[in-house]
PDB file of N, H, CA, C and O in Angstrom:
ATOM      1  N   MET A   1      -1.235   8.463   9.785  1.00  0.00           N
ATOM      2  CA  MET A   1      -1.764   8.626  11.105  1.00  0.00           C
ATOM      3  C   MET A   1      -1.019   7.660  12.029  1.00  0.00           C
ATOM      4  O   MET A   1      -0.627   6.568  11.617  1.00  0.00           O
ATOM      5  N   GLU A   2      -0.832   8.073  13.274  1.00  0.00           N
ATOM      6  H   GLU A   2      -1.151   8.960  13.609  1.00  0.00           H
ATOM      7  CA  GLU A   2      -0.184   7.222  14.264  1.00  0.00           C
ATOM      8  C   GLU A   2      -1.065   7.138  15.499  1.00  0.00           C
ATOM      9  O   GLU A   2      -1.560   8.149  15.997  1.00  0.00           O
ATOM     10  N   GLU A   3      -1.254   5.916  15.987  1.00  0.00           N
ATOM     11  H   GLU A   3      -0.852   5.095  15.582  1.00  0.00           H
ATOM     12  CA  GLU A   3      -2.074   5.695  17.174  1.00  0.00           C
ATOM     13  C   GLU A   3      -1.427   4.657  18.072  1.00  0.00           C
ATOM     14  O   GLU A   3      -0.672   3.798  17.617  1.00  0.00           O
ATOM     15  N   THR A   4      -1.736   4.752  19.346  1.00  0.00           N
ATOM     16  H   THR A   4      -2.350   5.450  19.716  1.00  0.00           H
ATOM     17  CA  THR A   4      -1.313   3.741  20.313  1.00  0.00           C
ATOM     18  C   THR A   4      -2.569   3.115  20.901  1.00  0.00           C
ATOM     19  O   THR A   4      -3.462   3.810  21.386  1.00  0.00           O
ATOM     20  N   PHE A   5      -2.616   1.794  20.848  1.00  0.00           N
ATOM     21  H   PHE A   5      -1.890   1.230  20.455  1.00  0.00           H
ATOM     22  CA  PHE A   5      -3.757   1.030  21.346  1.00  0.00           C
ATOM     23  C   PHE A   5      -3.345   0.208  22.552  1.00  0.00           C
ATOM     24  O   PHE A   5      -2.174  -0.142  22.699  1.00  0.00           O
ATOM     25  N   SER A   6      -4.297  -0.101  23.412  1.00  0.00           N
ATOM     26  H   SER A   6      -5.248   0.183  23.292  1.00  0.00           H
ATOM     27  CA  SER A   6      -4.093  -1.062  24.492  1.00  0.00           C
ATOM     28  C   SER A   6      -4.470  -2.432  23.941  1.00  0.00           C
ATOM     29  O   SER A   6      -5.560  -2.610  23.398  1.00  0.00           O
ATOM     30  N   ILE A   7      -3.570  -3.394  24.080  1.00  0.00           N
ATOM     31  H   ILE A   7      -2.684  -3.250  24.521  1.00  0.00           H
ATOM     32  CA  ILE A   7      -3.854  -4.753  23.618  1.00  0.00           C
ATOM     33  C   ILE A   7      -4.687  -5.447  24.691  1.00  0.00           C
ATOM     34  O   ILE A   7      -4.261  -5.570  25.839  1.00  0.00           O
ATOM     35  N   THR A   8      -5.877  -5.898  24.304  1.00  0.00           N
ATOM     36  H   THR A   8      -6.223  -5.798  23.371  1.00  0.00           H
ATOM     37  CA  THR A   8      -6.742  -6.593  25.246  1.00  0.00           C
ATOM     38  C   THR A   8      -6.724  -8.103  25.028  1.00  0.00           C
ATOM     39  O   THR A   8      -7.056  -8.862  25.939  1.00  0.00           O
ATOM     40  N   TYR A   9      -6.343  -8.543  23.842  1.00  0.00           N
ATOM     41  H   TYR A   9      -6.074  -7.926  23.102  1.00  0.00           H
ATOM     42  CA  TYR A   9      -6.246  -9.966  23.541  1.00  0.00           C
ATOM     43  C   TYR A   9      -5.358 -10.136  22.320  1.00  0.00           C
ATOM     44  O   TYR A   9      -5.361  -9.300  21.416  1.00  0.00           O
ATOM     45  N   MET A  10      -4.596 -11.228  22.301  1.00  0.00           N
ATOM     46  H   MET A  10      -4.593 -11.906  23.036  1.00  0.00           H
ATOM     47  CA  MET A  10      -3.770 -11.515  21.139  1.00  0.00           C
ATOM     48  C   MET A  10      -3.647 -13.014  20.981  1.00  0.00           C
ATOM     49  O   MET A  10      -3.220 -13.713  21.900  1.00  0.00           O
ATOM     50  N   LYS A  11      -4.021 -13.504  19.816  1.00  0.00           N
ATOM     51  H   LYS A  11      -4.368 -12.936  19.070  1.00  0.00           H
ATOM     52  CA  LYS A  11      -3.850 -14.912  19.494  1.00  0.00           C
ATOM     53  C   LYS A  11      -2.387 -15.112  19.131  1.00  0.00           C
ATOM     54  O   LYS A  11      -1.844 -14.376  18.307  1.00  0.00           O
ATOM     55  N   CYS A  12      -1.753 -16.096  19.736  1.00  0.00           N
ATOM     56  H   CYS A  12      -2.195 -16.693  20.406  1.00  0.00           H
ATOM     57  CA  CYS A  12      -0.315 -16.249  19.547  1.00  0.00           C
ATOM     58  C   CYS A  12       0.051 -17.713  19.410  1.00  0.00           C
ATOM     59  O   CYS A  12      -0.458 -18.565  20.138  1.00  0.00           O
ATOM     60  N   GLY A  13       0.930 -17.992  18.478  1.00  0.00           N
ATOM     61  H   GLY A  13       1.343 -17.300  17.887  1.00  0.00           H
ATOM     62  CA  GLY A  13       1.424 -19.345  18.288  1.00  0.00           C
ATOM     63  C   GLY A  13       2.558 -19.694  19.224  1.00  0.00           C
ATOM     64  O   GLY A  13       2.909 -20.866  19.357  1.00  0.00           O
ATOM     65  N   PHE A  14       3.143 -18.697  19.880  1.00  0.00           N
ATOM     66  H   PHE A  14       2.858 -17.744  19.773  1.00  0.00           H
ATOM     67  CA  PHE A  14       4.278 -18.925  20.772  1.00  0.00           C
ATOM     68  C   PHE A  14       3.843 -19.279  22.190  1.00  0.00           C
ATOM     69  O   PHE A  14       4.384 -20.208  22.790  1.00  0.00           O
ATOM     70  N   CYS A  15       2.875 -18.552  22.726  1.00  0.00           N
ATOM     71  H   CYS A  15       2.435 -17.797  22.238  1.00  0.00           H
ATOM     72  CA  CYS A  15       2.533 -18.656  24.145  1.00  0.00           C
ATOM     73  C   CYS A  15       1.180 -19.319  24.340  1.00  0.00           C
ATOM     74  O   CYS A  15       0.252 -19.117  23.558  1.00  0.00           O
ATOM     75  N   THR A  16       1.088 -20.104  25.383  1.00  0.00           N
ATOM     76  H   THR A  16       1.842 -20.268  26.019  1.00  0.00           H
ATOM     77  CA  THR A  16      -0.191 -20.703  25.732  1.00  0.00           C
ATOM     78  C   THR A  16      -0.870 -19.934  26.863  1.00  0.00           C
ATOM     79  O   THR A  16      -2.056 -20.126  27.128  1.00  0.00           O
ATOM     80  N   ALA A  17      -0.119 -19.070  27.520  1.00  0.00           N
ATOM     81  H   ALA A  17       0.845 -18.914  27.305  1.00  0.00           H
ATOM     82  CA  ALA A  17      -0.668 -18.261  28.609  1.00  0.00           C
ATOM     83  C   ALA A  17      -1.132 -16.912  28.077  1.00  0.00           C
ATOM     84  O   ALA A  17      -0.838 -16.549  26.938  1.00  0.00           O
ATOM     85  N   ARG A  18      -1.848 -16.185  28.897  1.00  0.00           N
ATOM     86  H   ARG A  18      -2.088 -16.480  29.822  1.00  0.00           H
ATOM     87  CA  ARG A  18      -2.317 -14.857  28.483  1.00  0.00           C
ATOM     88  C   ARG A  18      -1.232 -13.791  28.608  1.00  0.00           C
ATOM     89  O   ARG A  18      -1.350 -12.725  28.004  1.00  0.00           O
ATOM     90  N   ASN A  19      -0.183 -14.056  29.375  1.00  0.00           N
ATOM     91  H   ASN A  19      -0.088 -14.922  29.865  1.00  0.00           H
ATOM     92  CA  ASN A  19       0.901 -13.089  29.482  1.00  0.00           C
ATOM     93  C   ASN A  19       1.930 -13.417  28.399  1.00  0.00           C
ATOM     94  O   ASN A  19       2.705 -14.366  28.516  1.00  0.00           O
ATOM     95  N   HIS A  20       1.913 -12.622  27.370  1.00  0.00           N
ATOM     96  H   HIS A  20       1.283 -11.851  27.275  1.00  0.00           H
ATOM     97  CA  HIS A  20       2.739 -12.875  26.193  1.00  0.00           C
ATOM     98  C   HIS A  20       4.167 -12.384  26.406  1.00  0.00           C
ATOM     99  O   HIS A  20       4.428 -11.510  27.233  1.00  0.00           O
ATOM    100  N   CYS A  21       5.064 -12.957  25.651  1.00  0.00           N
ATOM    101  H   CYS A  21       4.852 -13.667  24.979  1.00  0.00           H
ATOM    102  CA  CYS A  21       6.487 -12.657  25.789  1.00  0.00           C
ATOM    103  C   CYS A  21       6.956 -11.675  24.707  1.00  0.00           C
ATOM    104  O   CYS A  21       6.178 -11.249  23.854  1.00  0.00           O
ATOM    105  N   GLY A  22       8.237 -11.332  24.767  1.00  0.00           N
ATOM    106  H   GLY A  22       8.868 -11.678  25.461  1.00  0.00           H
ATOM    107  CA  GLY A  22       8.828 -10.422  23.791  1.00  0.00           C
ATOM    108  C   GLY A  22       8.750 -10.967  22.377  1.00  0.00           C
ATOM    109  O   GLY A  22       8.603 -10.200  21.426  1.00  0.00           O
ATOM    110  N   ALA A  23       8.849 -12.289  22.226  1.00  0.00           N
ATOM    111  H   ALA A  23       8.968 -12.912  22.999  1.00  0.00           H
ATOM    112  CA  ALA A  23       8.755 -12.888  20.887  1.00  0.00           C
ATOM    113  C   ALA A  23       7.384 -12.626  20.272  1.00  0.00           C
ATOM    114  O   ALA A  23       7.269 -12.425  19.063  1.00  0.00           O
ATOM    115  N   CYS A  24       6.354 -12.630  21.099  1.00  0.00           N
ATOM    116  H   CYS A  24       6.447 -12.793  22.081  1.00  0.00           H
ATOM    117  CA  CYS A  24       4.999 -12.325  20.609  1.00  0.00           C
ATOM    118  C   CYS A  24       4.950 -10.901  20.051  1.00  0.00           C
ATOM    119  O   CYS A  24       4.413 -10.663  18.970  1.00  0.00           O
ATOM    120  N   GLY A  25       5.515  -9.969  20.800  1.00  0.00           N
ATOM    121  H   GLY A  25       5.952 -10.163  21.679  1.00  0.00           H
ATOM    122  CA  GLY A  25       5.520  -8.575  20.373  1.00  0.00           C
ATOM    123  C   GLY A  25       6.302  -8.378  19.090  1.00  0.00           C
ATOM    124  O   GLY A  25       5.875  -7.631  18.210  1.00  0.00           O
ATOM    125  N   GLU A  26       7.437  -9.037  18.976  1.00  0.00           N
ATOM    126  H   GLU A  26       7.784  -9.644  19.691  1.00  0.00           H
ATOM    127  CA  GLU A  26       8.242  -8.939  17.759  1.00  0.00           C
ATOM    128  C   GLU A  26       7.495  -9.519  16.565  1.00  0.00           C
ATOM    129  O   GLU A  26       7.507  -8.945  15.476  1.00  0.00           O
ATOM    130  N   GLU A  27       6.850 -10.648  16.775  1.00  0.00           N
ATOM    131  H   GLU A  27       6.840 -11.114  17.659  1.00  0.00           H
ATOM    132  CA  GLU A  27       6.096 -11.301  15.691  1.00  0.00           C
ATOM    133  C   GLU A  27       4.954 -10.419  15.203  1.00  0.00           C
ATOM    134  O   GLU A  27       4.790 -10.223  13.999  1.00  0.00           O
ATOM    135  N   ILE A  28       4.165  -9.888  16.134  1.00  0.00           N
ATOM    136  H   ILE A  28       4.299 -10.048  17.112  1.00  0.00           H
ATOM    137  CA  ILE A  28       3.026  -9.056  15.734  1.00  0.00           C
ATOM    138  C   ILE A  28       3.506  -7.769  15.077  1.00  0.00           C
ATOM    139  O   ILE A  28       2.895  -7.307  14.113  1.00  0.00           O
ATOM    140  N   SER A  29       4.592  -7.181  15.579  1.00  0.00           N
ATOM    141  H   SER A  29       5.089  -7.557  16.362  1.00  0.00           H
ATOM    142  CA  SER A  29       5.138  -5.953  14.991  1.00  0.00           C
ATOM    143  C   SER A  29       5.602  -6.206  13.568  1.00  0.00           C
ATOM    144  O   SER A  29       5.289  -5.433  12.663  1.00  0.00           O
ATOM    145  N   ARG A  30       6.351  -7.291  13.366  1.00  0.00           N
ATOM    146  H   ARG A  30       6.606  -7.918  14.102  1.00  0.00           H
ATOM    147  CA  ARG A  30       6.891  -7.611  12.040  1.00  0.00           C
ATOM    148  C   ARG A  30       5.772  -7.938  11.054  1.00  0.00           C
ATOM    149  O   ARG A  30       5.781  -7.465   9.918  1.00  0.00           O
ATOM    150  N   THR A  31       4.817  -8.741  11.490  1.00  0.00           N
ATOM    151  H   THR A  31       4.809  -9.125  12.413  1.00  0.00           H
ATOM    152  CA  THR A  31       3.718  -9.136  10.613  1.00  0.00           C
ATOM    153  C   THR A  31       2.857  -7.939  10.233  1.00  0.00           C
ATOM    154  O   THR A  31       2.463  -7.804   9.075  1.00  0.00           O
ATOM    155  N   LEU A  32       2.563  -7.075  11.187  1.00  0.00           N
ATOM    156  H   LEU A  32       2.883  -7.185  12.128  1.00  0.00           H
ATOM    157  CA  LEU A  32       1.777  -5.874  10.882  1.00  0.00           C
ATOM    158  C   LEU A  32       2.496  -4.962   9.903  1.00  0.00           C
ATOM    159  O   LEU A  32       1.878  -4.425   8.984  1.00  0.00           O
ATOM    160  N   ALA A  33       3.794  -4.784  10.092  1.00  0.00           N
ATOM    161  H   ALA A  33       4.297  -5.221  10.839  1.00  0.00           H
ATOM    162  CA  ALA A  33       4.574  -3.888   9.228  1.00  0.00           C
ATOM    163  C   ALA A  33       4.599  -4.367   7.782  1.00  0.00           C
ATOM    164  O   ALA A  33       4.865  -3.577   6.876  1.00  0.00           O
ATOM    165  N   GLU A  34       4.327  -5.641   7.555  1.00  0.00           N
ATOM    166  H   GLU A  34       4.111  -6.282   8.291  1.00  0.00           H
ATOM    167  CA  GLU A  34       4.304  -6.193   6.199  1.00  0.00           C
ATOM    168  C   GLU A  34       2.957  -5.995   5.507  1.00  0.00           C
ATOM    169  O   GLU A  34       2.846  -6.220   4.302  1.00  0.00           O
ATOM    170  N   LYS A  35       1.945  -5.581   6.243  1.00  0.00           N
ATOM    171  H   LYS A  35       2.035  -5.398   7.222  1.00  0.00           H
ATOM    172  CA  LYS A  35       0.605  -5.408   5.681  1.00  0.00           C
ATOM    173  C   LYS A  35       0.512  -4.108   4.886  1.00  0.00           C
ATOM    174  O   LYS A  35       1.130  -3.110   5.257  1.00  0.00           O
ATOM    175  N   PRO A  36      -0.263  -4.113   3.786  1.00  0.00           N
ATOM    176  CA  PRO A  36      -0.449  -2.880   3.003  1.00  0.00           C
ATOM    177  C   PRO A  36      -1.101  -1.789   3.846  1.00  0.00           C
ATOM    178  O   PRO A  36      -2.060  -2.047   4.573  1.00  0.00           O
ATOM    179  N   GLY A  37      -0.585  -0.590   3.746  1.00  0.00           N
ATOM    180  H   GLY A  37       0.194  -0.381   3.155  1.00  0.00           H
ATOM    181  CA  GLY A  37      -1.141   0.542   4.473  1.00  0.00           C
ATOM    182  C   GLY A  37      -0.569   0.723   5.863  1.00  0.00           C
ATOM    183  O   GLY A  37      -0.882   1.711   6.528  1.00  0.00           O
ATOM    184  N   ILE A  38       0.264  -0.206   6.323  1.00  0.00           N
ATOM    185  H   ILE A  38       0.518  -1.008   5.782  1.00  0.00           H
ATOM    186  CA  ILE A  38       0.898  -0.092   7.636  1.00  0.00           C
ATOM    187  C   ILE A  38       2.338   0.361   7.427  1.00  0.00           C
ATOM    188  O   ILE A  38       3.126  -0.336   6.788  1.00  0.00           O
ATOM    189  N   LEU A  39       2.676   1.509   7.958  1.00  0.00           N
ATOM    190  H   LEU A  39       2.037   2.076   8.477  1.00  0.00           H
ATOM    191  CA  LEU A  39       4.024   2.057   7.806  1.00  0.00           C
ATOM    192  C   LEU A  39       4.978   1.482   8.840  1.00  0.00           C
ATOM    193  O   LEU A  39       6.126   1.167   8.527  1.00  0.00           O
ATOM    194  N   SER A  40       4.502   1.346  10.074  1.00  0.00           N
ATOM    195  H   SER A  40       3.569   1.602  10.328  1.00  0.00           H
ATOM    196  CA  SER A  40       5.316   0.756  11.131  1.00  0.00           C
ATOM    197  C   SER A  40       4.398   0.290  12.258  1.00  0.00           C
ATOM    198  O   SER A  40       3.275   0.769  12.414  1.00  0.00           O
ATOM    199  N   ALA A  41       4.914  -0.661  13.038  1.00  0.00           N
ATOM    200  H   ALA A  41       5.827  -1.050  12.912  1.00  0.00           H
ATOM    201  CA  ALA A  41       4.157  -1.185  14.171  1.00  0.00           C
ATOM    202  C   ALA A  41       5.137  -1.596  15.255  1.00  0.00           C
ATOM    203  O   ALA A  41       6.208  -2.133  14.975  1.00  0.00           O
ATOM    204  N   ASN A  42       4.751  -1.333  16.505  1.00  0.00           N
ATOM    205  H   ASN A  42       3.881  -0.897  16.733  1.00  0.00           H
ATOM    206  CA  ASN A  42       5.581  -1.726  17.635  1.00  0.00           C
ATOM    207  C   ASN A  42       4.678  -2.194  18.771  1.00  0.00           C
ATOM    208  O   ASN A  42       3.958  -1.403  19.379  1.00  0.00           O
ATOM    209  N   ALA A  43       4.733  -3.499  19.043  1.00  0.00           N
ATOM    210  H   ALA A  43       5.319  -4.142  18.549  1.00  0.00           H
ATOM    211  CA  ALA A  43       3.962  -4.064  20.144  1.00  0.00           C
ATOM    212  C   ALA A  43       4.876  -4.208  21.347  1.00  0.00           C
ATOM    213  O   ALA A  43       5.924  -4.848  21.266  1.00  0.00           O
ATOM    214  N   ASP A  44       4.481  -3.616  22.455  1.00  0.00           N
ATOM    215  H   ASP A  44       3.629  -3.096  22.521  1.00  0.00           H
ATOM    216  CA  ASP A  44       5.215  -3.722  23.713  1.00  0.00           C
ATOM    217  C   ASP A  44       4.380  -4.593  24.643  1.00  0.00           C
ATOM    218  O   ASP A  44       3.401  -4.131  25.229  1.00  0.00           O
ATOM    219  N   MET A  45       4.775  -5.854  24.773  1.00  0.00           N
ATOM    220  H   MET A  45       5.570  -6.229  24.297  1.00  0.00           H
ATOM    221  CA  MET A  45       3.965  -6.791  25.543  1.00  0.00           C
ATOM    222  C   MET A  45       4.023  -6.524  27.043  1.00  0.00           C
ATOM    223  O   MET A  45       3.084  -6.863  27.763  1.00  0.00           O
ATOM    224  N   ASN A  46       5.108  -5.924  27.527  1.00  0.00           N
ATOM    225  H   ASN A  46       5.871  -5.648  26.942  1.00  0.00           H
ATOM    226  CA  ASN A  46       5.169  -5.571  28.948  1.00  0.00           C
ATOM    227  C   ASN A  46       4.136  -4.511  29.291  1.00  0.00           C
ATOM    228  O   ASN A  46       3.465  -4.593  30.320  1.00  0.00           O
ATOM    229  N   ALA A  47       4.012  -3.511  28.420  1.00  0.00           N
ATOM    230  H   ALA A  47       4.556  -3.444  27.584  1.00  0.00           H
ATOM    231  CA  ALA A  47       3.048  -2.431  28.641  1.00  0.00           C
ATOM    232  C   ALA A  47       1.672  -2.755  28.047  1.00  0.00           C
ATOM    233  O   ALA A  47       0.705  -2.029  28.276  1.00  0.00           O
ATOM    234  N   LYS A  48       1.592  -3.851  27.282  1.00  0.00           N
ATOM    235  H   LYS A  48       2.377  -4.441  27.095  1.00  0.00           H
ATOM    236  CA  LYS A  48       0.365  -4.248  26.590  1.00  0.00           C
ATOM    237  C   LYS A  48      -0.155  -3.133  25.684  1.00  0.00           C
ATOM    238  O   LYS A  48      -1.345  -2.819  25.672  1.00  0.00           O
ATOM    239  N   THR A  49       0.782  -2.540  24.918  1.00  0.00           N
ATOM    240  H   THR A  49       1.748  -2.795  24.927  1.00  0.00           H
ATOM    241  CA  THR A  49       0.411  -1.486  23.976  1.00  0.00           C
ATOM    242  C   THR A  49       0.871  -1.843  22.571  1.00  0.00           C
ATOM    243  O   THR A  49       1.813  -2.612  22.379  1.00  0.00           O
ATOM    244  N   LEU A  50       0.188  -1.271  21.606  1.00  0.00           N
ATOM    245  H   LEU A  50      -0.577  -0.647  21.762  1.00  0.00           H
ATOM    246  CA  LEU A  50       0.509  -1.452  20.199  1.00  0.00           C
ATOM    247  C   LEU A  50       0.497  -0.079  19.544  1.00  0.00           C
ATOM    248  O   LEU A  50      -0.548   0.566  19.451  1.00  0.00           O
ATOM    249  N   GLN A  51       1.655   0.356  19.094  1.00  0.00           N
ATOM    250  H   GLN A  51       2.503  -0.168  19.168  1.00  0.00           H
ATOM    251  CA  GLN A  51       1.776   1.649  18.421  1.00  0.00           C
ATOM    252  C   GLN A  51       1.869   1.376  16.923  1.00  0.00           C
ATOM    253  O   GLN A  51       2.740   0.632  16.473  1.00  0.00           O
ATOM    254  N   ILE A  52       0.965   1.984  16.156  1.00  0.00           N
ATOM    255  H   ILE A  52       0.258   2.588  16.523  1.00  0.00           H
ATOM    256  CA  ILE A  52       0.902   1.744  14.719  1.00  0.00           C
ATOM    257  C   ILE A  52       0.870   3.073  13.979  1.00  0.00           C
ATOM    258  O   ILE A  52       0.137   3.993  14.344  1.00  0.00           O
ATOM    259  N   SER A  53       1.679   3.150  12.935  1.00  0.00           N
ATOM    260  H   SER A  53       2.274   2.403  12.639  1.00  0.00           H
ATOM    261  CA  SER A  53       1.641   4.262  11.998  1.00  0.00           C
ATOM    262  C   SER A  53       1.073   3.705  10.695  1.00  0.00           C
ATOM    263  O   SER A  53       1.603   2.738  10.148  1.00  0.00           O
ATOM    264  N   TYR A  54       0.002   4.309  10.202  1.00  0.00           N
ATOM    265  H   TYR A  54      -0.429   5.094  10.647  1.00  0.00           H
ATOM    266  CA  TYR A  54      -0.680   3.719   9.048  1.00  0.00           C
ATOM    267  C   TYR A  54      -1.270   4.780   8.123  1.00  0.00           C
ATOM    268  O   TYR A  54      -1.492   5.925   8.516  1.00  0.00           O
ATOM    269  N   THR A  55      -1.518   4.360   6.877  1.00  0.00           N
ATOM    270  H   THR A  55      -1.338   3.429   6.558  1.00  0.00           H
ATOM    271  CA  THR A  55      -2.141   5.228   5.886  1.00  0.00           C
ATOM    272  C   THR A  55      -3.504   4.695   5.455  1.00  0.00           C
ATOM    273  O   THR A  55      -4.265   5.388   4.779  1.00  0.00           O
ATOM    274  N   THR A  56      -3.802   3.474   5.845  1.00  0.00           N
ATOM    275  H   THR A  56      -3.184   2.911   6.394  1.00  0.00           H
ATOM    276  CA  THR A  56      -5.086   2.866   5.513  1.00  0.00           C
ATOM    277  C   THR A  56      -6.185   3.474   6.376  1.00  0.00           C
ATOM    278  O   THR A  56      -5.886   4.160   7.353  1.00  0.00           O
ATOM    279  N   GLY A  57      -7.411   3.243   6.044  1.00  0.00           N
ATOM    280  H   GLY A  57      -7.653   2.686   5.250  1.00  0.00           H
ATOM    281  CA  GLY A  57      -8.523   3.737   6.849  1.00  0.00           C
ATOM    282  C   GLY A  57      -8.638   2.981   8.166  1.00  0.00           C
ATOM    283  O   GLY A  57      -8.101   1.883   8.311  1.00  0.00           O
ATOM    284  N   ARG A  58      -9.333   3.570   9.111  1.00  0.00           N
ATOM    285  H   ARG A  58      -9.769   4.462   8.994  1.00  0.00           H
ATOM    286  CA  ARG A  58      -9.482   2.966  10.439  1.00  0.00           C
ATOM    287  C   ARG A  58     -10.212   1.630  10.365  1.00  0.00           C
ATOM    288  O   ARG A  58      -9.843   0.689  11.066  1.00  0.00           O
ATOM    289  N   ASP A  59     -11.246   1.532   9.524  1.00  0.00           N
ATOM    290  H   ASP A  59     -11.546   2.296   8.954  1.00  0.00           H
ATOM    291  CA  ASP A  59     -11.974   0.271   9.385  1.00  0.00           C
ATOM    292  C   ASP A  59     -11.067  -0.819   8.827  1.00  0.00           C
ATOM    293  O   ASP A  59     -11.117  -1.963   9.277  1.00  0.00           O
ATOM    294  N   ALA A  60     -10.244  -0.468   7.854  1.00  0.00           N
ATOM    295  H   ALA A  60     -10.204   0.461   7.487  1.00  0.00           H
ATOM    296  CA  ALA A  60      -9.310  -1.437   7.274  1.00  0.00           C
ATOM    297  C   ALA A  60      -8.285  -1.878   8.307  1.00  0.00           C
ATOM    298  O   ALA A  60      -7.917  -3.052   8.354  1.00  0.00           O
ATOM    299  N   LEU A  61      -7.822  -0.948   9.136  1.00  0.00           N
ATOM    300  H   LEU A  61      -8.121   0.005   9.099  1.00  0.00           H
ATOM    301  CA  LEU A  61      -6.877  -1.288  10.196  1.00  0.00           C
ATOM    302  C   LEU A  61      -7.517  -2.270  11.182  1.00  0.00           C
ATOM    303  O   LEU A  61      -6.890  -3.252  11.578  1.00  0.00           O
ATOM    304  N   GLU A  62      -8.744  -2.008  11.570  1.00  0.00           N
ATOM    305  H   GLU A  62      -9.254  -1.210  11.248  1.00  0.00           H
ATOM    306  CA  GLU A  62      -9.443  -2.901  12.487  1.00  0.00           C
ATOM    307  C   GLU A  62      -9.630  -4.287  11.869  1.00  0.00           C
ATOM    308  O   GLU A  62      -9.535  -5.294  12.570  1.00  0.00           O
ATOM    309  N   ASP A  63      -9.893  -4.344  10.570  1.00  0.00           N
ATOM    310  H   ASP A  63      -9.971  -3.526  10.000  1.00  0.00           H
ATOM    311  CA  ASP A  63     -10.022  -5.627   9.878  1.00  0.00           C
ATOM    312  C   ASP A  63      -8.706  -6.390   9.887  1.00  0.00           C
ATOM    313  O   ASP A  63      -8.694  -7.605  10.080  1.00  0.00           O
ATOM    314  N   ILE A  64      -7.590  -5.682   9.678  1.00  0.00           N
ATOM    315  H   ILE A  64      -7.599  -4.695   9.521  1.00  0.00           H
ATOM    316  CA  ILE A  64      -6.262  -6.306   9.705  1.00  0.00           C
ATOM    317  C   ILE A  64      -5.993  -6.885  11.091  1.00  0.00           C
ATOM    318  O   ILE A  64      -5.588  -8.040  11.220  1.00  0.00           O
ATOM    319  N   LEU A  65      -6.222  -6.077  12.126  1.00  0.00           N
ATOM    320  H   LEU A  65      -6.551  -5.139  12.021  1.00  0.00           H
ATOM    321  CA  LEU A  65      -5.982  -6.542  13.494  1.00  0.00           C
ATOM    322  C   LEU A  65      -6.863  -7.730  13.831  1.00  0.00           C
ATOM    323  O   LEU A  65      -6.396  -8.709  14.413  1.00  0.00           O
ATOM    324  N   ASP A  66      -8.126  -7.650  13.470  1.00  0.00           N
ATOM    325  H   ASP A  66      -8.506  -6.855  12.997  1.00  0.00           H
ATOM    326  CA  ASP A  66      -9.069  -8.730  13.747  1.00  0.00           C
ATOM    327  C   ASP A  66      -8.633 -10.011  13.030  1.00  0.00           C
ATOM    328  O   ASP A  66      -8.689 -11.095  13.610  1.00  0.00           O
ATOM    329  N   GLY A  67      -8.201  -9.889  11.782  1.00  0.00           N
ATOM    330  H   GLY A  67      -8.155  -9.008  11.311  1.00  0.00           H
ATOM    331  CA  GLY A  67      -7.755 -11.039  11.024  1.00  0.00           C
ATOM    332  C   GLY A  67      -6.512 -11.687  11.603  1.00  0.00           C
ATOM    333  O   GLY A  67      -6.262 -12.870  11.374  1.00  0.00           O
ATOM    334  N   MET A  68      -5.728 -10.916  12.355  1.00  0.00           N
ATOM    335  H   MET A  68      -5.931  -9.955  12.540  1.00  0.00           H
ATOM    336  CA  MET A  68      -4.509 -11.439  12.983  1.00  0.00           C
ATOM    337  C   MET A  68      -4.770 -11.944  14.391  1.00  0.00           C
ATOM    338  O   MET A  68      -3.863 -12.473  15.035  1.00  0.00           O
ATOM    339  N   GLY A  69      -5.999 -11.791  14.883  1.00  0.00           N
ATOM    340  H   GLY A  69      -6.735 -11.361  14.360  1.00  0.00           H
ATOM    341  CA  GLY A  69      -6.316 -12.251  16.232  1.00  0.00           C
ATOM    342  C   GLY A  69      -5.900 -11.278  17.313  1.00  0.00           C
ATOM    343  O   GLY A  69      -5.643 -11.680  18.448  1.00  0.00           O
ATOM    344  N   VAL A  70      -5.830  -9.985  16.969  1.00  0.00           N
ATOM    345  H   VAL A  70      -6.038  -9.659  16.048  1.00  0.00           H
ATOM    346  CA  VAL A  70      -5.449  -8.958  17.938  1.00  0.00           C
ATOM    347  C   VAL A  70      -6.664  -8.103  18.253  1.00  0.00           C
ATOM    348  O   VAL A  70      -7.304  -7.558  17.353  1.00  0.00           O
ATOM    349  N   MET A  71      -6.975  -7.989  19.530  1.00  0.00           N
ATOM    350  H   MET A  71      -6.455  -8.431  20.261  1.00  0.00           H
ATOM    351  CA  MET A  71      -8.036  -7.090  19.956  1.00  0.00           C
ATOM    352  C   MET A  71      -7.366  -5.930  20.696  1.00  0.00           C
ATOM    353  O   MET A  71      -6.629  -6.124  21.662  1.00  0.00           O
ATOM    354  N   ALA A  72      -7.648  -4.719  20.208  1.00  0.00           N
ATOM    355  H   ALA A  72      -8.248  -4.562  19.423  1.00  0.00           H
ATOM    356  CA  ALA A  72      -7.024  -3.532  20.796  1.00  0.00           C
ATOM    357  C   ALA A  72      -8.054  -2.426  20.897  1.00  0.00           C
ATOM    358  O   ALA A  72      -8.916  -2.279  20.031  1.00  0.00           O
ATOM    359  N   ASP A  73      -7.954  -1.645  21.974  1.00  0.00           N
ATOM    360  H   ASP A  73      -7.254  -1.764  22.677  1.00  0.00           H
ATOM    361  CA  ASP A  73      -8.853  -0.498  22.182  1.00  0.00           C
ATOM    362  C   ASP A  73      -8.102   0.776  21.846  1.00  0.00           C
ATOM    363  O   ASP A  73      -8.662   1.867  21.949  1.00  0.00           O
TER     364      ASP A  73
END
């Protein structure tokens, strides 16, 4: 399944401000892609979107995002 979410909050070790940079998007994309059940992930911080292709269940995906400090609708 593939979905695009709006990022409403993201905990980040790079930025102290709420407007995250490209490094934040690369980090979240790479880290998500390493998780079981995640086929690919692309965070676009300019558009504040997160596109994820996954095989895990929706609840498991939400748990992964929550554990990483990402809130997405």
